[in-house]
C-alpha positions in Angstrom: -0.5 24.7 14.5 2.0 22.3 13.5 4.6 21.9 11.5 4.8 20.2 7.9 7.9 18.9 6.8 7.9 18.0 3.8 9.8 14.6 2.8 11.7 14.3 -0.7 11.2 10.5 -0.5 9.1 7.9 -1.6 9.0 4.2 -0.4 11.5 5.2 2.2 14.2 6.4 0.1 15.0 10.3 -1.4 13.7 10.5 -5.2 15.8 10.5 -7.5 14.5 14.0 -8.9 15.0 15.6 -5.8 16.9 18.6 -6.7 14.2 19.9 -9.7 11.3 19.2 -6.8 13.0 21.6 -4.7 13.0 24.2 -7.5 9.6 23.1 -8.5 7.7 23.8 -4.9 9.6 27.5 -4.6 6.6 29.2 -4.9 4.9 27.7 -2.1 6.9 28.5 1.2 7.6 25.4 2.7 9.9 25.9 5.5 10.8 22.5 6.8 12.0 20.1 4.0 13.8 16.6 4.4 15.3 13.4 2.7 16.6 10.1 3.7 20.2 9.2 3.9 19.7 6.5 1.0 18.3 6.8 -2.8 20.6 9.2 -4.0 24.5 10.0 -4.4 26.5 11.6 -1.5 26.8 14.7 -3.9 23.7 15.0 -4.3 22.5 15.2 -0.8 25.2 17.4 0.0 23.9 19.6 -2.9 20.0 19.1 -2.3 21.0 20.6 1.5 22.0 23.4 -0.1 18.9 23.8 -2.0 16.9 23.4 1.0 18.8 26.1 2.6 18.6 28.5 -0.3 15.0 28.5 0.1 15.1 29.9 3.6 14.1 26.7 4.9 15.1 24.1 7.7 17.2 21.0 6.4 16.2 17.3 7.7 17.8 14.0 7.0 15.9 11.0 8.4 18.2 7.9 8.9 16.4 4.6 7.2 19.5 2.5 9.0 19.4 1.0 11.9 22.1 -0.9 13.1 25.6 -0.5 13.3 28.3 1.7 11.5 25.3 2.8 8.8 24.1 4.7 11.3 26.9 6.3 12.4 28.3 6.8 8.7 24.9 8.8 8.3 25.2 10.7 11.1 28.8 11.6 10.3 27.3 12.5 6.5 24.8 14.8 8.2 27.2 16.8 10.0 29.7 17.1 6.8 26.6 18.2 4.8 25.4 20.5 7.5 21.9 19.1 8.0 20.0 21.1 10.2 18.3 18.3 12.3 19.0 14.5 11.9 16.2 11.9 12.6 16.0 8.3 13.5 18.8 5.6 14.3 18.9 4.0 17.7 22.3 4.2 19.0 21.5 7.5 20.6 25.3 8.0 22.6 27.4 7.0 19.3 25.7 9.3 17.4 25.6 12.3 19.9 29.5 11.7 20.0 29.6 11.6 16.1 27.6 15.1 16.2 29.4 16.7 19.1 30.4 20.4 18.7 28.3 20.7 15.4 25.0 22.6 14.6 23.2 19.0 13.6 20.2 18.6 16.4 19.4 15.0 16.8 16.3 13.6 17.2 16.2 9.6 17.4 13.6 6.8 17.3 11.6 6.2 20.3 10.4 2.8 20.7 11.5 -0.5 18.0 12.2 0.3 14.7 12.3 -2.8 12.3 12.8 -3.7 8.9 12.6 -1.6 5.6 9.8 0.2 4.9 10.0 0.6 8.6 7.7 -0.8 11.2 7.7 0.1 14.7 7.7 -2.3 17.8 7.3 -1.0 21.3 4.5 -0.1 23.8 3.7 3.4 25.3 5.4 2.8 28.4 8.4 1.8 26.4 8.0 4.6 24.0 8.3 6.8 26.7 11.1 5.5 28.8 13.1 6.2 25.6 12.1 9.6 25.2 13.0 10.6 28.9 16.5 8.4 28.3 17.1 10.7 25.2 16.2 14.0 26.8 18.1 13.1 29.8 21.5 12.8 27.1 20.4 15.9 25.5 19.0 15.0 22.2 16.7 17.7 20.9 13.7 15.8 20.7 12.1 12.5 19.3 11.0 11.2 16.2 8.3 8.9 16.5 6.9 6.4 13.9 3.5 6.3 15.1 1.3 5.4 12.5 3.5 2.4 11.9 3.2 1.1 15.3 1.9 -3.0 15.4 2.0 -3.7 19.3 -0.2 -0.3 20.4 -2.6 2.9 19.1 -0.9 5.2 17.2 -2.4 8.2 19.5 -1.3 6.3 22.9 2.1 6.4 21.3 2.0 10.4 21.1 0.6 10.8 23.9 2.8 9.1 25.8 5.7 11.1 23.9 4.5 14.1 24.8 4.4 13.9 28.2 7.7 12.3 28.5 9.3 14.5 26.0 10.5 18.5 26.6 12.0 18.6 23.0 10.0 18.4 19.9 8.2 15.5 19.3 8.0 14.8 15.2 5.7 12.3 14.0 7.0 10.2 10.8 5.6 7.7 8.4 1.8 7.1 7.3 0.4 10.0 7.5 -1.7 10.3 4.5 -5.0 12.6 5.3 -5.9 15.8 6.9 -7.7 13.3 9.5 -4.3 12.1 10.8 -2.9 15.5 11.0 -5.5 16.9 13.1 -5.3 13.7 15.5 -1.6 14.2 15.8 -1.8 17.6 16.6 -4.9 17.0 19.0 -2.3 14.7 20.8 0.7 17.0 21.0 3.1 16.5 18.1 4.6 19.6 17.4 5.3 18.7 13.6 4.9 15.3 11.1 6.6 14.5 8.0 4.8 13.5 4.5 6.8 11.8 1.8 4.9 9.2 -0.3 1.4 10.5 0.3 1.8 13.7 -1.7 4.1 11.5 -4.5 1.6 8.7 -5.4 -1.6 11.2 -4.9 -3.1 9.5 -2.2 -3.4 12.6 0.2 -5.5 14.0 -1.8 -7.2 11.6 -4.3 -9.0 14.1 -6.8 -5.9 16.1 -7.3 -3.2 15.4 -9.6 -0.6 17.5 -9.4 2.4 17.5 -6.5 1.7 21.0 -6.1 -1.7 20.3 -5.6 -1.4 17.6 -2.9 1.4 20.1 -0.9 -1.4 22.6 -0.8 -4.0 20.6 0.8 -1.5 19.3 3.2 -0.7 23.3 3.9 -4.4 23.4 4.4 -4.5 20.9 6.8 -2.2 22.3 9.1 -4.0 25.1 10.3 
């Protein structure tokens, strides 16, 4: 069994109608729901986080920002609005300092994230080294952009991260088929994210609604 994190995102941004979408999916029983740190205003992110909690779901915010003050600003936002789990970023020590004393669990990017939409550089050995370093610093787990890798095979990165990660392993980005869900689960991932593939209809090509797409993703989780 692998957890599905439904990301209210498209093209690496939070969708503008995120609040309405949360209400539309209420009956599906999705227990993990996330968004990005960009795309909507700060006040909307705060309302969205409250709406996710009202469903009884765990909230996730994934940082698109990869450098400097933008990462720390996103970490401060996550703490301020009470996000359950913060994903992404590479300034691990600085983010952990911002989150210290809060209930926010942190899952940094392993490997070398680049650009927007983000691609992932780095081989399996580099990813494993990052995972061990994050664990030593007290991170709750790892956010791995395995299917956006351009220097290594996705499943090699997932297996390497699994072997080096005592915490939760989340695979994010470009997961668009039941086959990929089965593969990442078999390689040891604990959870995965999908956003764009639901909203653009590419997960289930013969289904037209977001609701239908989500039902098929849930079915693929086993």
